N, CA, C and O atoms as a MOPAC input file, in Angstrom:
PM7 MOZYME 1SCF
protein

 N     25.38600 1  -217.28200 1   -87.59800 1
 C     26.81300 1  -217.13300 1   -87.43100 1
 C     27.09300 1  -216.84900 1   -85.95800 1
 O     26.43900 1  -216.00400 1   -85.34700 1
 N     28.06100 1  -217.55300 1   -85.39500 1
 C     28.42000 1  -217.35700 1   -83.99000 1
 C     29.79100 1  -216.72200 1   -83.88500 1
 O     30.70200 1  -217.01800 1   -84.65900 1
 N     29.91200 1  -215.83700 1   -82.90000 1
 C     31.18800 1  -215.17600 1   -82.63300 1
 C     31.46500 1  -215.20800 1   -81.14300 1
 O     30.54800 1  -215.27000 1   -80.32400 1
 N     32.75800 1  -215.16400 1   -80.80300 1
 C     33.21000 1  -215.12200 1   -79.41700 1
 C     34.31300 1  -214.08900 1   -79.30900 1
 O     34.91300 1  -213.69200 1   -80.30800 1
 N     34.57300 1  -213.66000 1   -78.08100 1
 C     35.70600 1  -212.78000 1   -77.83000 1
 C     36.66900 1  -213.56000 1   -76.93800 1
 O     36.25200 1  -214.22800 1   -75.99200 1
 N     37.95200 1  -213.46800 1   -77.24900 1
 C     38.98600 1  -214.15600 1   -76.47500 1
 C     39.20200 1  -213.39700 1   -75.16800 1
 O     39.40500 1  -212.18200 1   -75.18300 1
 N     39.16000 1  -214.10400 1   -74.03800 1
 C     39.35500 1  -213.46700 1   -72.74000 1
 C     40.66500 1  -213.88600 1   -72.07400 1
 O     41.08300 1  -213.27000 1   -71.09300 1
 N     41.31700 1  -214.92900 1   -72.59600 1
 C     42.63200 1  -215.33700 1   -72.10100 1
 C     43.27800 1  -216.24600 1   -73.14000 1
 O     42.58900 1  -216.85100 1   -73.96100 1
 N     44.60600 1  -216.34000 1   -73.09800 1
 C     45.30000 1  -217.14100 1   -74.11000 1
 C     46.56600 1  -217.83800 1   -73.60100 1
 O     47.56800 1  -217.86800 1   -74.31600 1
 N     46.54900 1  -218.40000 1   -72.38700 1
 C     47.75900 1  -219.07100 1   -71.91800 1
 C     48.16200 1  -220.18600 1   -72.88400 1
 O     47.32500 1  -220.96100 1   -73.34700 1
 N     49.43300 1  -220.24600 1   -73.16800 1
 C     50.01300 1  -221.25600 1   -74.07500 1
 C     49.63900 1  -221.05200 1   -75.54300 1
 O     50.05300 1  -221.85000 1   -76.38400 1
 N     48.87600 1  -220.01800 1   -75.88000 1
 C     48.47200 1  -219.79100 1   -77.27100 1
 C     48.65500 1  -218.33900 1   -77.69900 1
 O     47.89300 1  -217.84500 1   -78.53100 1
 N     49.63800 1  -217.65400 1   -77.15400 1
 C     49.82500 1  -216.22500 1   -77.43800 1
 C     50.01900 1  -215.93800 1   -78.93000 1
 O     49.60400 1  -214.88400 1   -79.41300 1
 N     50.63300 1  -216.84800 1   -79.65200 1
 C     50.85400 1  -216.64200 1   -81.08900 1
 C     49.58600 1  -216.91100 1   -81.90600 1
 O     49.46500 1  -216.43500 1   -83.03500 1
 N     48.65500 1  -217.66100 1   -81.34800 1
 C     47.46200 1  -218.06700 1   -82.09000 1
 C     46.21100 1  -217.27600 1   -81.73700 1
 O     45.29400 1  -217.16800 1   -82.55000 1
 N     46.16700 1  -216.72200 1   -80.52400 1
 C     44.97400 1  -216.02600 1   -80.04800 1
 C     45.35300 1  -214.66700 1   -79.48300 1
 O     46.37200 1  -214.52500 1   -78.80800 1
 N     44.52400 1  -213.67300 1   -79.76600 1
 C     44.71900 1  -212.33900 1   -79.21000 1
 C     43.59400 1  -212.04700 1   -78.22300 1
 O     42.41600 1  -212.14400 1   -78.56600 1
 N     43.96300 1  -211.69100 1   -77.00700 1
 C     42.96700 1  -211.33700 1   -76.00000 1
 C     42.21500 1  -210.09700 1   -76.47900 1
 O     42.81200 1  -209.17900 1   -77.04200 1
 N     40.91100 1  -210.07800 1   -76.25200 1
 C     39.97400 1  -209.01300 1   -76.63900 1
 C     39.64100 1  -209.01400 1   -78.13600 1
 O     38.96700 1  -208.09900 1   -78.60900 1
 N     40.08800 1  -210.00000 1   -78.87400 1
 C     39.76900 1  -210.07300 1   -80.30200 1
 C     38.54000 1  -210.95300 1   -80.51600 1
 O     38.31700 1  -211.91800 1   -79.78500 1
 N     37.75100 1  -210.60600 1   -81.52500 1
 C     36.55400 1  -211.36500 1   -81.89100 1
 C     36.94800 1  -212.46000 1   -82.88100 1
 O     37.68500 1  -212.22000 1   -83.83700 1
 N     36.43800 1  -213.67300 1   -82.62900 1
 C     36.70800 1  -214.82000 1   -83.50100 1
 C     35.39600 1  -215.46300 1   -83.94100 1
 O     34.41400 1  -215.49300 1   -83.19900 1
 N     35.41000 1  -215.97100 1   -85.16000 1
 C     34.26500 1  -216.70500 1   -85.70100 1
 C     34.31100 1  -218.14300 1   -85.20400 1
 O     35.36500 1  -218.77800 1   -85.21900 1
 N     33.17900 1  -218.64900 1   -84.76800 1
 C     33.06100 1  -220.02700 1   -84.29200 1
 C     32.55400 1  -220.90800 1   -85.43000 1
 O     31.62700 1  -220.53500 1   -86.14900 1
 N     33.16200 1  -222.06200 1   -85.58300 1
 C     32.69300 1  -223.04600 1   -86.56000 1
 C     32.00400 1  -224.17900 1   -85.80900 1
 O     32.48500 1  -224.59500 1   -84.75500 1
 N     30.89700 1  -224.68000 1   -86.32300 1
 C     30.17900 1  -225.75500 1   -85.63700 1
 C     31.04300 1  -227.01300 1   -85.51500 1
 O     31.70100 1  -227.41700 1   -86.47400 1
 N     31.03600 1  -227.62200 1   -84.33600 1
 C     31.76800 1  -228.87100 1   -84.10400 1
 C     31.18200 1  -229.52600 1   -82.86200 1
 O     31.60000 1  -229.22400 1   -81.74400 1
 N     30.22100 1  -230.41700 1   -83.05100 1
 C     29.53100 1  -231.04300 1   -81.92000 1
 C     30.46000 1  -231.92800 1   -81.09700 1
 O     30.27500 1  -232.04500 1   -79.88500 1
 N     31.44300 1  -232.54800 1   -81.71800 1
 C     32.40200 1  -233.36800 1   -80.97700 1
 C     33.24300 1  -232.49600 1   -80.05300 1
 O     33.47800 1  -232.85900 1   -78.90100 1
 N     33.68800 1  -231.37000 1   -80.54000 1
 C     34.47800 1  -230.44600 1   -79.71700 1
 C     33.65600 1  -229.98000 1   -78.52600 1
 O     34.16900 1  -229.92100 1   -77.40800 1
 N     32.38800 1  -229.64800 1   -78.74600 1
 C     31.52000 1  -229.17500 1   -77.66500 1
 C     31.41900 1  -230.19100 1   -76.53100 1
 O     31.38100 1  -229.81400 1   -75.36000 1
 N     31.37500 1  -231.45400 1   -76.86700 1
 C     31.28000 1  -232.50300 1   -75.84300 1
 C     32.53800 1  -232.57100 1   -74.98600 1
 O     32.50500 1  -233.12100 1   -73.88400 1
 N     33.63200 1  -232.02700 1   -75.47200 1
 C     34.91100 1  -232.04600 1   -74.74600 1
 C     35.29100 1  -230.66100 1   -74.20900 1
 O     36.45600 1  -230.40700 1   -73.90400 1
 N     34.29800 1  -229.76900 1   -74.09600 1
 C     34.49800 1  -228.40300 1   -73.60200 1
 C     35.54000 1  -227.63800 1   -74.42500 1
 O     36.34300 1  -226.87100 1   -73.89400 1
 N     35.49800 1  -227.87200 1   -75.72700 1
 C     36.38300 1  -227.18700 1   -76.66300 1
 C     35.53000 1  -226.40100 1   -77.65100 1
 O     34.32400 1  -226.62300 1   -77.76600 1
 N     36.16900 1  -225.49000 1   -78.35400 1
 C     35.49300 1  -224.67400 1   -79.35000 1
 C     36.39000 1  -224.58600 1   -80.58400 1
 O     37.60800 1  -224.45000 1   -80.46200 1
 N     35.79100 1  -224.66400 1   -81.76100 1
 C     36.55000 1  -224.57200 1   -83.01000 1
 C     36.40400 1  -223.15200 1   -83.54900 1
 O     35.30000 1  -222.68400 1   -83.82900 1
 N     37.54100 1  -222.48400 1   -83.68500 1
 C     37.54100 1  -221.12200 1   -84.20800 1
 C     38.58300 1  -220.98400 1   -85.30800 1
 O     39.47600 1  -221.81900 1   -85.45000 1
 N     38.45300 1  -219.92000 1   -86.07600 1
 C     39.47200 1  -219.55700 1   -87.05300 1
 C     40.42200 1  -218.61900 1   -86.32500 1
 O     40.04700 1  -217.50600 1   -85.95800 1
 N     41.66100 1  -219.07800 1   -86.11700 1
 C     42.60400 1  -218.30600 1   -85.30700 1
 C     43.49300 1  -217.41400 1   -86.16500 1
 O     43.20400 1  -217.19000 1   -87.34100 1
 N     44.57300 1  -216.90600 1   -85.57900 1
 C     45.46300 1  -215.97000 1   -86.26400 1
 C     46.16000 1  -216.56500 1   -87.48200 1
 O     46.62000 1  -215.82300 1   -88.35000 1
 N     46.24500 1  -217.88400 1   -87.56000 1
 C     46.86500 1  -218.53000 1   -88.72400 1
 C     45.92200 1  -218.52900 1   -89.92700 1
 O     46.34500 1  -218.79100 1   -91.05300 1
 N     44.63800 1  -218.23100 1   -89.68600 1
 C     43.64800 1  -218.28000 1   -90.75300 1
 C     43.02700 1  -219.65800 1   -90.91300 1
 O     42.16600 1  -219.86500 1   -91.76800 1
 N     43.46500 1  -220.59300 1   -90.09200 1
 C     42.94200 1  -221.95900 1   -90.11100 1
 C     42.05600 1  -222.17800 1   -88.89300 1
 O     42.10800 1  -221.41400 1   -87.93000 1
 N     41.23600 1  -223.23600 1   -88.94400 1
 C     40.39600 1  -223.52800 1   -87.79000 1
 C     41.07000 1  -224.55700 1   -86.89000 1
 O     41.59900 1  -225.56500 1   -87.35900 1
 N     41.04000 1  -224.28100 1   -85.58600 1
 C     41.63500 1  -225.14100 1   -84.56800 1
 C     40.73500 1  -225.17600 1   -83.35400 1
 O     39.84900 1  -224.33800 1   -83.18700 1
 N     40.97900 1  -226.16700 1   -82.50600 1
 C     40.23100 1  -226.30800 1   -81.25900 1
 C     40.97300 1  -225.63000 1   -80.11600 1
 O     42.19800 1  -225.70000 1   -80.00900 1
 N     40.18700 1  -224.96800 1   -79.26100 1
 C     40.70800 1  -224.32200 1   -78.05700 1
 C     39.72100 1  -224.55500 1   -76.92800 1
 O     38.54900 1  -224.83600 1   -77.17900 1
 N     40.17500 1  -224.44400 1   -75.69300 1
 C     39.24400 1  -224.60400 1   -74.56100 1
 C     38.14800 1  -223.53800 1   -74.56700 1
 O     38.41600 1  -222.36500 1   -74.83000 1
 N     36.92500 1  -223.95000 1   -74.27700 1
 C     35.79300 1  -223.01400 1   -74.19300 1
 C     36.07000 1  -221.88100 1   -73.21400 1
 O     35.61900 1  -220.75500 1   -73.42300 1
 N     36.79900 1  -222.16800 1   -72.16200 1
 C     37.02600 1  -221.18900 1   -71.10000 1
 C     37.87200 1  -219.99800 1   -71.55400 1
 O     37.98600 1  -219.01800 1   -70.81700 1
 N     38.45400 1  -220.05800 1   -72.72500 1
 C     39.26300 1  -218.95200 1   -73.25200 1
 C     38.39800 1  -217.89200 1   -73.93500 1
 O     38.90800 1  -216.85000 1   -74.34600 1
 N     37.10000 1  -218.14800 1   -74.05700 1
 C     36.21500 1  -217.28500 1   -74.84100 1
 C     34.90500 1  -217.00400 1   -74.12400 1
 O     34.46700 1  -217.75700 1   -73.25400 1
 N     34.29500 1  -215.89200 1   -74.52200 1
 C     32.93800 1  -215.55500 1   -74.08400 1
 C     32.12000 1  -215.30600 1   -75.34600 1
 O     32.57700 1  -214.61200 1   -76.25300 1
 N     30.90800 1  -215.87100 1   -75.41000 1
 C     30.06700 1  -215.64100 1   -76.59000 1
 C     29.58700 1  -214.19100 1   -76.63200 1
 O     29.36000 1  -213.57000 1   -75.59400 1
 N     29.43800 1  -213.66800 1   -77.83900 1
 C     28.92600 1  -212.31500 1   -78.02100 1
 C     27.90400 1  -212.32100 1   -79.14900 1
 O     27.96300 1  -213.15800 1   -80.05000 1
 N     26.97100 1  -211.38300 1   -79.08900 1
 C     25.99400 1  -211.21500 1   -80.15200 1
 C     26.35800 1  -209.95600 1   -80.92600 1
 O     26.58100 1  -208.89500 1   -80.34400 1
 N     26.41400 1  -210.09000 1   -82.22900 1
 C     26.74900 1  -208.97000 1   -83.10100 1
 C     25.57500 1  -208.69100 1   -84.02000 1
 O     24.84900 1  -209.60700 1   -84.40500 1
 N     25.39100 1  -207.43900 1   -84.36800 1
 C     24.34500 1  -207.08900 1   -85.33000 1
 C     24.71100 1  -207.68300 1   -86.69400 1
 O     25.87800 1  -207.97500 1   -86.95500 1
 N     23.73100 1  -207.85600 1   -87.53900 1
 C     23.97400 1  -208.41600 1   -88.87700 1
 C     24.98800 1  -207.58300 1   -89.67100 1
 O     25.87700 1  -208.16300 1   -90.29400 1
 N     24.88900 1  -206.24400 1   -89.67500 1
 C     25.87500 1  -205.45800 1   -90.42700 1
 C     27.30500 1  -205.63100 1   -89.88600 1
 O     28.26700 1  -205.66200 1   -90.65400 1
 N     27.42900 1  -205.74300 1   -88.56300 1
 C     28.76200 1  -205.93200 1   -87.98100 1
 C     29.30900 1  -207.30700 1   -88.32600 1
 O     30.49700 1  -207.43700 1   -88.62100 1
 N     28.47100 1  -208.33400 1   -88.29700 1
 C     28.90100 1  -209.67300 1   -88.69600 1
 C     29.42000 1  -209.65600 1   -90.13400 1
 O     30.47800 1  -210.21400 1   -90.42400 1
 N     28.67400 1  -209.01600 1   -91.02700 1
 C     29.08500 1  -208.95000 1   -92.42600 1
 C     30.41100 1  -208.21200 1   -92.57600 1
 O     31.26300 1  -208.62800 1   -93.36000 1
 N     30.59300 1  -207.13000 1   -91.83800 1
 C     31.83200 1  -206.37100 1   -91.91500 1
 C     33.01600 1  -207.20100 1   -91.44200 1
 O     34.08400 1  -207.16600 1   -92.05400 1
 N     32.83400 1  -207.95400 1   -90.34800 1
 C     33.91100 1  -208.79500 1   -89.82600 1
 C     34.24800 1  -209.89200 1   -90.81000 1
 O     35.42400 1  -210.17200 1   -91.03800 1
 N     33.24100 1  -210.52100 1   -91.39900 1
 C     33.49500 1  -211.60200 1   -92.35600 1
 C     34.19400 1  -211.10100 1   -93.60700 1
 O     35.00300 1  -211.82400 1   -94.18800 1
 N     33.90100 1  -209.87900 1   -94.03500 1
 C     34.58000 1  -209.30400 1   -95.20800 1
 C     36.06000 1  -209.06900 1   -94.92900 1
 O     36.88600 1  -209.14300 1   -95.83900 1
 N     36.39700 1  -208.78500 1   -93.66700 1
 C     37.78500 1  -208.52800 1   -93.29400 1
 C     38.60900 1  -209.80400 1   -93.26100 1
 O     39.83500 1  -209.75200 1   -93.35400 1
 N     37.95900 1  -210.93600 1   -93.13200 1
 C     38.65000 1  -212.22800 1   -92.99700 1
 C     39.32600 1  -212.63900 1   -94.28200 1
 O     39.95000 1  -213.69800 1   -94.34000 1

């Protein structure tokens, strides 16, 4: 399971919260275009620029806790 933290959100203030952790969904096509697929504030998955996020490593218990909250 991959997670990222949002570091900026120009033009997406309603969809992304800065400093919030988001789950990444695999999307090889998006990666080739410097995009990332995440589950945003709408609860749906959308593409956003990679530069809006930084990857983070979470312990297994923390990952499980975050996924339960979703």
